[in-house]
N, C-alpha and C positions, 0 to 999 in steps of 0.2 A: 474589418467592418462588420462579419458575424462575431467576432470578439471582442471584449471592451477593451479599453486603452490598458498598457500595463502602467501597474503603478508602483511606485517606491516610497518607502518608509523614510522620512529624513529627518535629521535633528540639528538643531540649532542648541548650541552650548556656550555660555558666556556668562560675564559678570552680570549683577544685578543694575550697574551703572547704566548698560547698554541697551538694557530690557526694552525700554519703550521707543528706542530706535528701531530695534529689531520688530517690535510690533508694528510699527509705522510702515517699515518695509514691507513685511507679511501682509498688511492689509492692503497696500498699494499695488500688488503682484494680484492678489485675489486668487491664487492657486493651490493654498495649504488646506487640506482638510483635517484640521486639527485633532489630535488624539487626547483623549481625557485621561489624566493622571490619576491612576487608582490605588497610590500611596504603597507600592510593593519594594520601594527604595530605602534601605535604611539610611536616616539621616536627612531624609528630602521630605518636605510636606507639600502639601497642594497650596498653590499661590492664592493670594488675595488681590482682589481688585485696588485698581490704583485710585490715589485721591481723586475726587470729582464724581466717581462712580454713582454713587447713590444721589447725590443732587442732579446729574443728568438723567438720570432714570426717572427721579420725581416728576422731572420737566418734560421726557418723555410721554408720560403718564397724561399730563396736564394737555400737552399738544394733541395726542390722540383722541381726549375726549373731547376737546374744541374742535376738533374736525368732525365727529361725530355729532356734535351737539350743531355744528352750523351746516353738516351736509356736504363737507367739502369733498371732492372727486378729484382724481388726478387728471381729469380733462380742465381743471380749472387753475392748473399749473400756469405760471408767466415764465419769462425767460429765468435761466439759472442765475443764483445770486449768493453773494459772500455772506453767511449768517453769523454774526460776530457776538461774542459775550453780552455785549451792552443790547445788543438786540435780543436775546434770550432772556434778558432779566428787564429790561423796559418795556421793550413793544410786546412781548409775550404776557408782562402783567397787565399792559393796557387792554389788550384784545381779550384777556380773561375777565377782567373786570366788565368789561362792556357785554360781553356775552352771557355772564351770569347774571347781569342786572336785567338785561332784556329776555333771558330766559325763565328768568324768576318772575317776571311781569306776565308773561305769556301764561307761565302754568297759574299764576293768580286769577287771570281773568278767566281761563280755563275753567277753574273750580267755581269761579262766580257764574260761568254759563252752565254748568252742571247745575248749579242751585237753582238757577232760573227756569232752566228746563225742567228740573223736578217739579217747580212751582206751577209752571204751564201744563204737565201732565196732570197736576193734583186737581186745577181748577176746570180742566176742559169739561169733564162731565156734567159739570154746575153751570155753564154756559150752555150748555144744550138743555139742561132743567129750567132755566130761566128764572132762579128765585135766589133773591139775596143771601148772601153766605149768611150774615148776622141772623137771619129769620130762620136758621136751622139748626140753631143750639140755644141754651139758657134758659128754658122754660123749666118751671116748677112742677105744673100739672099736665104736662105732655112729654111725650116720648117721641123721638125723631129719629128717624134711619133712611139712611142715603145709600143707594146702590144700584145693581143690575139685577134684572130678573123677569121673569114673566108677570105680566101685571094679573092676569086674570089667577093665576096661581096665588100671588100674592094676596090679593085682594079675598080669594076662598078662605086663605090661612087667618087672615084678621077677623074674618067676619065668624069663624067657629070657633074661636078662641073665647074661651069665660073670662080670661085674665084682660079683656079690651073691651070698655065701654063704647068709646067712639074712636071715629078714625076717619082721614080723609087722605086720597092717594094724588100725588101729581107727577105727572109723567113728561118727559121731553126726550126724545129720541130713545134710546135703551135704557136710559135712567128714570128711576123711580125715586120719589121722596115721599114717606110714609110717615104721617102725622097720627099719632093716637094717644088717647087718653085712658089709662089702665083703672082697672077697678082698685076700690080700695085695700082689696086683700092682695093685689097683684105683688110680684117682685119686683124689684127696682129695674132691672133689664128685662121685663115683662115682654116688650116688642121686639127684642134682638132674639128671646128665644122662641117666640111664635114664628118668626123668619126664617128661622133655621129648616123648617118642614118644608119652606117654599122654594129652597134652594136660591136664595137670595145672598148673592155677592156684594156685601157691604163696602162703601167707599168712604173713606174719613174725610170729614168735612177740614178745609184747612182753616188753620188760626191766621187771620188777619190783623197788622196792627190796627189799633184804634181810629188811626186818622186818614186808613185807607178806604176807598170806595170800595164798598162792598157788593157792588152790583157784577155779577161774574163776568160779564161781556167787557165792562169798562177796566176790570183789572186784569183780565186776558190781554186786552189791546196794549194794556200800560206795560206787562210782561213783554210780549212781542216787542215793543219799543226798546225794551231794555235790552230783550236779545240780540236785537239789531246792532244797537250802540255797543252792547260785548265784542260782537263779532268783528264789526269794524275795528275798535281796538285792537284785536286780536290780529286782523289784517293789517294794521300800522305795524304793530310789533314784529310781526313776521316780515314785513316789508324792510325794516331796519335790521333785521337778521339777515336777510337777504343782502343789503346795500354791506352790512360787516362780513358777510362771506366773500361777496367778491372783492372788497378793499383789502381782505388779510388771506383770502385762500392760498394763494402764491406764498406767503411769509410760512404759513403753517405746515405747507407740504414741505418747505425748504428746510425749516425747522425741526419737523421729524426725522428728515433724511439725515441731517447734522448730527442730531443727539441720537438716533440709532447708531451712527457711526462711531461716535464719542462714547456710548455705552459698550457697543463690541469691542473696541479697542481698551476701555478700563476693565472689561470683565475676561479679557483674554488670558490674563495670567491664572485665571482658575482652572484653566486646562493644564498649567505648567507646573512642571516639581520644582522646587527651590529650597536653596538654603540661604544661609545670613549673607552669603558671597556670592550664590551662583544661581543660576535657573536652566532648566532644559525643557524645551517646547519639541514637541514632534507631531509629525502628521503625515499623512499620503498626499502627494501630487504625481501627476502624470509623468514617467519617468525621462521622455523627450524635454521636458521643461525644467530638468534639474539644473543644468548648467546656467540658465537665465536666473532660477531662483538663487543659486550661490552667488552668482555674480551681483545679483540686488544687495543681498545681506551684504557681501564684502564691502560695496560701494558704500552702503550706509553706516557701518560700524568700523569697517577696515580690520583690525585685528581683535577687535573686541568680543569676538563670537567665532566659534569652531563650526562649520557647517558640515554634515555627513550626509551620504548617500547610505543609509544602514542596510537596508533590505530592497531586494526586489521581488515582486509577488508573481509567482508563477504557480504551476499546476502539480500537486502530488500524484501518484499512482493510485490513490483512493479517491481521488476527486476534490480533495481537500487543499485548500490554499497553503502553498509552502513559501515561506519567507526567506529568500536565499539571502545568505550574507553577501553583500557586496565586496569584492578582492579588493585588498588594499590598493592593488596599482589602481584599480577604476576611482576608487574615493579620492587617490592623492591626485589622479587627473583631473578632477571636479573642482579641486581647491586651486585658489589663485595665489600666486608667489606674494607674500606681504611687502611693503613698500620699504624704503630705507626709513626708519624711524629715529626722532631724537629720544632724548632722555626720558622726558613724559611719557612719550608712546611707548618705549621699551618698559616703563613700569606699568601701564595701562596692561601691556601684553601679559606680563609676567602675574598681575593679578587675574585675567583670563585662565592661564594656566592654572593657578591655584585653585579657582572656581570649578573648571573641570576636574580637578584630581579630588574635589570634595564630593562629586558624587560618584566616583569610581567608574567612570566613563573615560575609555581612553581609544585612541584610534586604532590599536591594534584590537581590543576586544568590543566590538560593538554591543551594546545591551539596550534593548527598547523597553519603555515603560509600561508597554501594554500590549499584549498580542491580539489586536484587534482586526476584524476583517476589512481589507481595502474596499473603499468604496467604488462604485461603478461608474466610467463614464464611458457612455455608448459613443461609439466611432462610427457614425453612419455620413454619408454623403448628405448634403444641403437638400438635395431633392426628395430624399428619402427620409430625413430627419422628421418631418411633421408626424409621421407613422410612428414615431417613439410615444405619443401621445396615447395611441392605443394599446402598445406593448403596456405602458405603465398603468394603465387601468386593470391589469391582472396583476401586475407587481415588476420592480424594477430588476432586470436581469440581473442575479449575483455573477460574481467574479468569474465563475468556473463556467459558466454554461452559454451557448450560443444565445446572440441577440436575434429574435426572428424578425426585426424590424424592415429588414431588407426584402424578406419575405413577403410581409405584410405590404409592403410597395408594390411589389411583384403580381400580387394575387387579390386582393381587397378590392382597389379600384376596375381590375378587370370582373369580378365577380358582381359589383354593383353596376358598372355600366351594361354589362351584358344583360342584367336584369330588366331595368330601364330602357334602353337602346332606343333613344329618343333625340334628335338633333336639337330641336327646341328645348326639351328638358333639359339637356347637358348645358346649353348655354347658359340657361337660368341658373343650375347648380353652380356652375363657375363661377357667373357674377356674383352670386351671393357668396361662394368663396373668397374672390377677390376683394370683396366689400369688407368683410370680416378682416381679412388678414391686414388690409391697409389702414383700417378705423380702429383696430383694438391694439394698445400695449401689451397685454397680457401675453405671454409666451403660449398661454393654453389655448387662448381665442386665435392665436397666430397659426398655431399646430392646426386647429380645427378648419382654419381657412384653408391651410395648404392642404389639409385632406379634402375639402369639398371642391377644390379647383382640381385636383387629380381625377376625383371621381367624376367630378362634370366632363373633364375631357375625354376620360374614356366613356360616358354615356354618351357623348357627342359623336365620338367616331363609332361607336357601334350603331346608333341612330343613322349615320350615312351608310354604313354596309345594311342595315334595314331598309335602307330607302324612306324613312319616317319622320315626320315633322309634325309635334302635337298629334300622333297616330294617323294622320294622313299619309298616302304614299305619294306625296309630290317629288320628293328626291327621287324615289324609284322613276316615276314617270317620266320628269323633266331631264333626269341626269343618266341614269342606268339605262333607261330603255330610249329615251330620247338621245342623247349624247352618245353616250357608249355604245349602244346597240344590243344591249342584253334584253332577254326576253323580261327579267324580273331582276329585283334586286339581287346582289350576290348571297345573301340570306334571308331568310324569313323566318316571321314566328310563329306561323302553324294556326294562324286562325282562318284563313280563307278555306273553304269545303276543298279547294282544289290543290291545296298545299298542306292539307293535315299532317303530311309525313314529317313536315318540318317539326312538329311537335315530338313524334317518335323520335327525331335525330337528335333534339335538345336533351331529351332524358339519358339517353345513351352517351352523348357528349358529356354532360355534366357527370355522369358517374364516372368516366374515363379522366376528367379532371380530378376529380374526388380520387381516384387511386393515385392518381400523380402527385395531387397535393400530400397525400398520405405517406408516399413514399419518400417526399422530402424529409416530414416529419421523423420517420421511423430512421431513414439514413442519419441525420443530426443527431439522435439519441445513439445509433450505433457506432457514429465517430466519436461520441463524449465516452461510450463505455470502453471503447478501443483505446483512446488516450489514457484512462485514468485506469482500468481494469483490465486489459490486455484481450487478447482474442479471443479467448474461450468465453470469457464472460459477455464479450459483445457479440458473439454468436449466440449465444443461448438468451440473451436479454432482448435483444434487438434483432438479431439476424433472423431470428424464429419468426418475427411479425412479418418483418419483410418476405421470408420465405412463403409464409402463408397468404400473406394479400396477393403479392404476384401470382403465385401458382394457383389459387382459387379464381382470380380473373383471367388466367390463359387458359384454365379448363372451361370457364363461362364461354369464352370467345372462341372456344374450338369446337371442330366438329365432332368430338367425342360426345355422344347423346345429345346430338343437335334436334332431334326430333321431339324432344321434351323442352327445348328452350324456346323462348320468344322468337318469331320470325325478325321481328325490329333490329335483334342484335346484329344480325348479319346483311339487312336490307340499308342500312345507312350510308355504308360507304362502299356498296356493290355497283350496280349499274342498273340503269331502267328508269320508270315513272315514279318509283317510290324511295329512290335514290337521292338525298340531298349531295353529298360528295362521291361522285362517280370515281372510286379508287380500286374498283376491281376487288374487294375485299369481301369474301363470303364465309369466312372464319379461319380461323388456324386449321393445319393438318390435326387428324386424330394424335399425330404422336406427340403433338405440341401438347394437346391435352392431357396425354399420360403423364407428361414432363411435368404440368402444372400439378396435378394429383398427388407424382412423388414430391414437388416441392412441398405442397402441403402438408405431405406426412411427415417430412424432415424436418418441417417447421414444429408440427406437434410433438415431434421427439425432443427435439431441443427445447421448447418450452417447457417439458414435462421435467427434464433434466434441470432447468433453472430452477422451476416452482410448479409442480405438479398443482396447485391449487388454481393456478391461472387458466389450467386447459378449458374451464367453465367457461371464458370469455373468448375463446378461438372464435366466436360467431361475430365480433367486433369487425373484421376484417371484411365481412358483408356489410353489416349492419353501418358502418360508420361511412362506406363508400356510398350506400344507399343513402344515406343521408342528404349527399349532394345534389339528389332529385329535387330538392327544395328551391334548387335556382331555376330550374325548368319550370317548376312550378309557379314560382313568383312572376317568372317572365311572362306566362301565360295569364295569369292573373291581372298583371298592371296592363297588357295588351288587350284583354278583353274589356277593363275597366276604360280605357281609352277610347276602343271602338264602341264601347256602349254611349259613352258621351257625344262621340261624333255621330253617332248612328240617331240619336234623339236632334239633334240639331240639323243635321245635313240631309239625313236619309241615306238609304243603301239599296243596290240591287244586285242579284246574282244574275251572271250574264250564263248563256249557253255552254261555257267550260267550265263553270263551277266557281269563278272566281267573283269576288263581292267588289263592288264599287262605290264611293260614295257619290251622291248626287249634288255636286259642288256649284253646277252652274244650270242645270235644268231640272224640272220637276219629274214626278212618276209618270205624268201625261205623255210626255215629251221621249220618256225612256221608253215606254211599252209602244209609241209608235215608230222609234227608231231603231230600237235594240231588238232584235230578234230572238226568243227564246228567253226574254229577261224575266226575272221574279223579282216583284218588289218585296223588300225586306220591311221597310217604313218608309214612310212619305216624307218625314222630316220635318220639325216644326218651323223651319225657316221658309217653307213652301205653302204655309197653312194661313196667310194674311198676315196684317200687324200684329196683333195682340198676341200670335201664337210664335212670330218674330220675337217679340220682347221677351218673352217666356223663355225661349231657347237660346238666346243671347246669356241670359242667366244661367240657366242649364250648362251652357257651353264653358262660361268663365268658370262658375263653382265646382263644375264636375273637373275641370282640367287643375284647377287649385288643389282639388282632394286627390287626386293622381300623384300630382308633384310632391304633395305632403306625405303620402302614403310610400311614395317613393324612397324617402330618407328612412321611414319608419319600418316598415317590411322589408324593402331591400338591404338598407343599411345595417338593419339588425340579425338578420339571415346570415349575410355575408360575416358579420362579426361572431356570430355563434360558430360558424362553419371554422373560424381561427381559432377560438378559443376552447371550442370543447372536442372538436375532432383533430385539429392541428396542433396547438399547444399542449395538450394533454401527451402526447407521445414523448416529449424533451423537454418542456419548461416547466420551472417550480417560481420565479419571480420573486424570489428573497432578498434581493441585493441591497445593499447599503446605499441612498442616496448620497452623492459626491456634493457637498455643501460647503465650498473653499471659504475659508475667512479672509471676508473683503465686502465692499459693497460698490457697485456701479454707480456712480453719482448722476442722477437725472435732474434734480431740481437747485443741487448747490454747486459752488464753484469753490475749489481750495483757495486759502488766505494765500 
């Protein structure tokens, strides 16, 4: 569970005549992570794609282009089908031709629509102006300018200009049309020069065809009609495309899958080492699947290929992957006895043996084509496997390190649920997770759904312990107090004035949780160093941190120097009114404190022996543990937000014992009359009339939705941060190789 599955390097060597059958068998098994041949064998070349690879690849590009063009999604798939060569030729060409025709027509119409929109934008200023377009140009003795500007400033500039003899200004909305007769000595563009000083933004006068109505309003209406007609045509084309998508989506998904399989099989030899007569294919498979693998290849080609388990990946003394040669007796045990053969089969066997000899690969001397690292196959129980998603966000575990998935499964939902701790919120999170898990085929979404379900269940469980539902203490009142007979819920969040000691409790508890969590991380690092580097290095590199971490916190929770330490460290587990858990603990004896100081000192010495430069980092055993205080802080923040929302709607009062109560049934006047010593915190919107009640309902719904959303962002992010930065940092690198077996699980197609 903490270690990935053991992997074996396997080899299939045979004559070129059976290579296709071997590829088919490997593809059907979908267990071999192929090793790329790097050309290091004399006499062997990299294999080439089989016949038809280029044609299949071209068709695959076409199919994927059509899927994008038509917006085909996985949910559009129908029942699985057999995709024939005829279908890939005729039906694919049919849908391609029609899709391209419709797409070209749609693009043509959109381009025309853009041109019409440009003309509409160009004519709109003249609609406001109300002057026929043909009256704004074509004069010999007049100059005309149309644009936007301040009319008074424009008129002042025109009046003061000696280059203009006469003028007239027309306005419509923000648009001005200036007609002016320049003086005999003026330049050809005198009006434009004058208007520069008036900050006049010129508008180009559109050119209309001779047969077009030059009245701006009529022209604008005609353009709008053209626009509507184009939009209708585009909608019709898009409806045709939608019909085409519905008709052909299932075929396109099936065709893509079939072609991807064909391309994968056709290009598989690119990973092989080949000669004129032989081929060698190598790859990694989980060791436990070797027998099945060997049997499947033997069933497919009989004596046409030699199957070998060449190496089993284990761990060397320095942490590197060691590829142990599999003993001949083990390899022989994995082979099947060849059946009795006739003359033809004997000749085929001889050809296979000659093929093996060509490469210098024999049963007694296994040689690998490349010393690649084995891929990582995470080996987790089904209930924990969704949390592999959180691990892979940092990186895939490498083959030599521990897989922290199970630790995340045991800690992440606990932290999340503890910080939210509400029965109703938990049910909602669980429901969202279940919906995502059931309605999405993507493994990533399924993993997210699984994480949400687990986190939601823990949120629900903590909500029962806190006695809260949407921040209201209904479970506490009717279950823990009414049915069970307790004075309050087993645990509280610490917002009530009478229960503020619970806030101190959670700060202490979360730090202790952090110490435990960090111990797990340092212990995993210690075990890795012990296995790979020996006792001395394990003690220096990891044992030093374990000693410093535990020594420091033994001292902190001891009586040694107790007067200088916060009282809450010794009150949480003691007894009395400020003790949340009455265990009688008031601190470790002084001698334990001295032991802790000694452990801290020994840890520092060991760390100095390993790497003196790391001594400057010794404080992290305190800082990282204190980072877990954020769990308690988020708990109080989320509880405070839910409390504020409920306070605004229901109102609340504090009784004579210092405990607050929401006014779920009665208003402030009733409380003051019937509850001696009660103090009203807020009267509540629900008790203020119909108008305030409606406002209050909106506040209640929106407020709890915000708390619900922030529960995911703040609580989820903080929990993930503690996992990644405090826990993973101790032992995890995450630079493993993804296991990508050669093969495809068919979803949309059936084999012929």
